[in-house]
Residue, then its C-alpha position, 0 to 999 in steps of 0.5 A: m291303517r284303517l281305510d274305511l273307518i274314522d277313529p272312533r275315539a277322536s271323532p266325537y270331539y270333532c262333532d262338538a267343535d267350532i273348527v276342525v282342521f285336517d291335513s294329509w299326504h304328509w304321512w302318505v309317502k312310501n317309506k311311511v306306509q311301508n310301500g303299501k305292503n301289509y299296511f292298509q286294512e278294510g274291515d277284517y281284511l289286511h291288504p298284502h299290498q295296496e297302491i298308495s294313491k288308491a288307498y289315499k283316495k279310499a281313505l279321503t272317501t271315508w273322511r268325506k262321507w263321515i264329515d257329510k254325515n256327522i258334522d253340522s256345518n251351521k256350527t262347525q267350520v271344517v278346514f282342510r289344509g293342503y300339501s306342504v312341498s319339500h325342496f330336496h335336490g339330488g334325491k330323496w331325504n334318505t338317498g342323498g338329497i339335500c336342501n341345506r344349501e338354500t339360503e334365499p327363496i325361489a324368485s317370484n317370477e319363477t313358474y310354480r311346479a306342482k309336486n305330487p299332482l295326482q294326490v292334489k287332484i285326488l284331494e280337490d276331487t274329494l272336496r268338490r264332491m262334499k255336501t259340507p262346506v270346507l275351507y280349503l287352505n291351499i298352501s302348496e304354491l306359496s310354500y314352494y317358493r320358500t325353499d330356504g325355510h326348512p330346518s335342514l341341518h340347522l338344528q342342535y346336536s348332542s354329538d358330532q356323530e349325531r351331526t354326521e348321521f343327520k347329514k345323510h338324512q336331511d329334514c326338508v319336510h318340516w319348517c322352521l319356527p317362526g316361519i312358513p306355518d305362521t303364514w299358514n296360520e295367519l291365512l287360516y285366522i283371516s279366512l275364519m274371520r271372514i266366514g264368521k262361524g262359531s266363536f268367530a261370529q261377529 
């Protein structure tokens, strides 16, 4: 993964859009980035090992500078959707963690417990340093309370063997549809209407 470069094939489309929506961290967990081993590149240099939070900060800095240089905020509304939480108990997705016994939302009077606070801080610090106005759709807390909203084991399987295998690796990262992402979309729509930019202009 290049930490110092925005994809040159996709980026021209960002400049011509009324709205661009970004998100991150979902793809920055250790197993998805090989624990930072031989995965992150800057220029011609491939890091033999790069601490993931440092790599994340570098990537967001590259993103911030590119947005500030290339996006016309009078024409294009930049949106960054925050971190979507998981609800594993007893381990991670591939080490025995489960979320399939959750059938009710967390009670609204329970105190919100932030997950991955360092990564959230890196993102929010990056957004504060930007010249370009960014609509920050912080969905972490509202998603936290919906522990019952993940697919978990509730999928269709082609065989009993597939079901047995999936019990070892539950899905508590994605969300059922219809469900929580619909709420994110409604909040995004209302926010864009209030800003009134581009095709949402009154």
